[in-house]
N, C-alpha and C positions, 0 to 999 in steps of 0.2 A: 376587537381582537378575537373574540369567541367565534365570529363569523367564519374565520378560516377553518376552524375545526368542525363546525356544524354544517357549513354549506358545501363542503367538499366530501367526496367519497373516495375510498381507497382505490377504486378503479381508475381515477384520474391519474394515478401515479404509474399505471401500467403502459402508458403510451410510449412506444419505442423500446419497451423491455423485450429482450429475446425470449423465445420459447425455452422452457426449462430443459436442460440436458442432465439426465439422471446419472448419478454415481451410485452403483450397486454395491452391496456388501460383499459380493464375490469378486469385485475388481481388485487389481493390485494397488499397492501403495504408490507405485510409479504413476498409475493412472490418476490416483487421488491427488498427487502432487501437481500434475498438470491442471487438474480441475481447480485446485486451490489458487494457483497462479492467476487464473482468469476470473476469480470471484472476489467479492468484497469481504472485508473483515478477516481474511486469512482462514476461512473455514467454509465448508460446503455441506449441504444435507446429504445423507446417505439413505438409500431406499432398498427395500427388498426387491428381488427380481420379479418381473411381471409373470403371472401365471398364464396370461394370454398376451399375444403380441399387441393387441389394441387396448389393453388395460390402462386406464389413465392414472396419472399420479394421484395419490390420496393420502390422507393422514394415516390410514390403516397400514400403508406400506412404508411409512416413514420410520426410520430406525433412530437416528440421532444426527449429531453434527461431528465431523472430523476436522481438526484444525492442524495447522503447521506444527504446533507444539506437540500434539499427539503423535504425529509421525516421527518427529525428531527424537522424542523420548523413547518411543518403541525401538527405533533403529539403534539408539545408544546402548540398548541392552542386548542387541543381537550380536552373534559372533561374527557374522559377515554382513556388513551394512548394505553393500550392493545387492547381495542375494535377497536380503529382506525386502528391499525396495521392489525387486523384480517378482518375488514369489509370494510374499505375505499378503493376505487378503485384508481388505478394509474392515471386514467383520471382526477380525482379530484385534483391531485397534480401537474402533469407535465404541464409545460408551453409550449404550441405549438410553435415550431420553426423548420419548415422543412428545413431551410438553414443549419442546423448543420450536415446534412448527404448528401452525393452525391454519386450516383451510377455511377461507372466508369468502363471502359473496362480494363481487365487485362493487355492489351498492352499499356496502357497509360504511357508515360514517367514519371520517378520519379520526374523530375523537375516540371512537370505540377501538379502532386499530391501535391508536397510541396507548390506550389503556391495556390492551393485550400485551404490547411490547414492554410496558412498564412492569408488567407482572411476570416477565421472563421469556416471552416468546421472541425468538430471534428471526424467524422467517414466516412470511404469510404466503400461502399458496392460493392463487386466484386463477379463475378461468378467464381467458382472454376473449372468448366469444360467447355466444349464447343469448340469453334474454336481455342482458344489459346493453344499452344503446351507446354507451361511451360518453354520455352527457351527464354532467352533475345535476342531481336532483336536490332541490331545496330541502334541507334537513334529512336528505338521504332516505334511508329505509323507513325512518320514523317521521311522520309529519302530523302535527296536531294530535299526537297520542295514538295514531292509527298506522297500521302497516300499509305501505304502498303495495297494491296488487300488481302482479306481473301477468302479462297476457300468456306467458309460457309456463306459469306455475300456479299452483293452487294457493288459496289465501293462507297466509301464515297464521299461526296462533298468536295469542297475546304476547307481547315482548316481555322478556325478562332479562336479568343481568347476564345470563349465559346464552340465551337464544339469539341475542342481538349480534353475536359474533360468529354464528355458525352459517354454513352455506345454506342458501335457500334451496328448496326441493326442486331443482331444475334437472331434468333428465340429462345424463352425460352421454354424448355420442362419441364415436370413434374419431370424429374430425375435430373434437374440442381441443383447444390449445391452452396450455397452462404456463404460468410464469411464477417466479418467486420474487417477493419483495423483501429486501433486507432493511435493517435499521438505517444503513447508509442512504438508501433511497428516500426514507422519511426525512432524514436530515437535509438532503439536497432540496427537497420540496420546501422545507421550512425556511431554509436560507434564501429561497427565492421569494419569500413572503415577509421579509424583515419589516417592511413598512407597515403591513397589517398587524404585525406582532408588537409594534412599538408600545411602550418604551422598554420592554423587557430585553431585546437584543443588545441595547446600549448600556444596560445595567451591569454592574460588576458581579462576577460570579460569587464573590464572598457575600454580597448582600442578597443574592437570590437563593442562597443555600444550596448551590450546585456543587460545592466541593465536598467530596466524600473523604472524611479523615481516616476511615477504616481501610486503608490501603494495605496491600501485601508487600513485604520487603524482605530482603536477605542481605547479609553482610557480604562485602566484596571478597572477603577471605574464605567464605563458605564454598563448598563444592557446587559447581553449576547444576549438578543433578539434584541437589537439595532445593535449589530454586525452582526447578521443573516440578518437583513434587509439591511445592507450596502454591503454585499458580492457581488462582481461583478460576472459575468458569466464566465469570463476568465482572469486570473486564478481564480478559485472558492475558494477564501480564503481571510481572512481579518487578519491583524496583530493586536495583542493586545499589546499595548505599554504603557509605563510610560514616560510622558514628564518631562524632567529635567528642573531646573530653567533657564538654559541657552538656552532652547528651543529645544534641541536635543531629539530625541525619542529613547528610549531603548526598544527593543522587548523582551517580556517575554513569548510569545506564539502565537499561531494562531488558528483560528477557520476556518476550511476548509473541503471540501468534502473528501480529502484523510485522514484527521485526524479522521473523523467520518466513515471511510470506512467500518469497520467491527464491529461497536459499538452496544451496546444495545440501540436501538433508544428510547425506553420508558424512560430509565434512563437518556439518553442525553437530551431528551425533557424536563424532569422535571428540570434538571440543567439549561437549557436555559431559562425556564420560571421563575426561582427563584433566580438565582445567577448573580453576576456581571461577566463581561468578564474575569477579572483577576482570580476570583474564579473558573470559568469554566475550564480555561486552567491549573490551578495549581492543582485542585482537593482536595481530602482529604486523610488522611491516610487509608491504606487498612483495618486496624483493627478498624477504626472509632474513634480512641482515640482523634483526633483533630476535634472538632466540627466546622461547618461552621462559627458559630458566633465568633470564635477566630479571624477571619479577615474579618468580615462581613461588607459590605457597604450597602447592600440591605436587607430588611426584608424578611423572609421566608413566602411564601403564603401557609398557612396550608390547604387552601380550596381544593387544588388539590392533597393532600396526598391520595394515593389510599388505598382502603380497602384491607385487606389481604385475599388472597385465602387460602383454606385449605393447610397447610404445607408450606405456603409462608409468610414471614414477610412483613409488610407494608413498603413503602418507607417513612421514617421519614425526619427529618431536616438534614440529612447527605447523602452523596452519595460517593461511592467508585470510585476512578479514574480508577480502573480496569473495572468498569461497563460501561464506555464509551470508553474502548479500551486503557486506559493508564496503565502504571505500577505504583508502589509505588512512590508517589510524594514527600513524606517527607515534607508535608506542614507546619510542625512546624518549619522548617528552613526558612531562608530568601529566598525571591523569587530569588534573584540573584544566590543562591546556588543550585537552583532546577535543577535536571537532571532526565531524563526518557523519555519514549516514547512521552509524551506530550510536551517535550521541542521543540521549533521551529527548523526547519531544516534551517540552515544558512550556508553561505559561506562568504568569504572576497571579497572585490571589486577587489583584486589582484589575485583571484583564476583563474585558467585556465578554458577554456571552457570545455575541456575534463573532468576535475575534477568535474565540476558542472553537466555535463551529467551523469557521473557515479554515482554521489550522488543521482540524481533524480531517476535513474533506480534501484539502490540498495534499496531505500526506497519506490519505486513505487509512488513517489510524483509528483504532477502536477506543482510544483514551489519550488523555494529556495529563502529565504529571504537573502538579501545582506547587510552586515554590513561594516562600514567604517574601512579600514585597517590602517588608519593613526590616528584614534581617540585614546585618552589616555585610555578610558574605553572600555570594551567589550560590544557588543550588540547594538551599535549605528546604527540605521537602516537608509539605504540610498536608498533602492529600492528592487526590486524583479526580478527574472529571471524565466520565464515560457517557455512553449513550443514554443509559437510564437516568443519570443525573440531569442531562440536558432536556430530555423529554419531560421529566418532572418539573423542571424550572419553567418551561414554556406553557405547561398546562396547569400550573399551580393555582391560578385564579380563575380557571375556566369552569 
């Protein structure tokens, strides 16, 4: 099993990856929304503008990550959502965090890249050309305790826990091309190596310790904006729950970056500002036949209803679940009967790790909520599985 991590280098995962398209801190939120729709994990890196036209991407110019949640939350506090999308700059919304990206050499061992991501790095910046030949080197940069020398670079110093992850001192030219690897790319590579990782992929997530019991949640009756304020950075999602008389929590939905991945941010912002968390995740009928007041806990704030543009109807006291990326929610039925794209992505505590990995990749999700397999009722929440938990499980014995 360990051979997968030690005999592969991170450059193996760059085959077919497109060249990085930079989103700058001076770009508008509308530009960021288009970039997020084309990216994994519902988030994109933000860079400072180049001082020179041929200046390459680098960790020094990286600002942080902006997600769909960040945009929706910002627009929800704006007086004019459409105007905020058109005119507000990404720099006003993004939270600076240079630790989320690390520039690495393509010859870095896969195990070292996994360790970086387990420690909080969400993107790896790699050069797609240069001294690396594109062929896996046995034990990668480190072989028999010595650094492999490159014909295009000087000998590196003795390896240490930090230097193993840094770029090798290769000169950067104006023709160099860079790409970014996300944790989703790592997961796709690992799911292609299930045989080599046996027996871990077929083991239950509860026996692997992959379930994180310290999940973030909010009551369905709480304001949706309260849920936004509680969302952690990783995984970027909060469970919307109903607490039963016996104290157990039943999940009815979630508010997360991947749920808002390709949404109408103005409509989502209106819903965040006016609805409860339960209303937000359940939505309303596509034809508008079910008014929000039918299951309303919070009053509608009519002060932020937008004026209609020519040929466009104003946003009144209803919103369509399709407008925030959901399908017909059939909100007139009981919440427990709800099915659709807005339904939370769940698995059982007895599910195999391979099944959870496939579930995340097929939905392009950043996390899966875990329900109790032994509970008499469905939807009893016990934890969450995210990228960090999966990476920890597959490398636990390496």
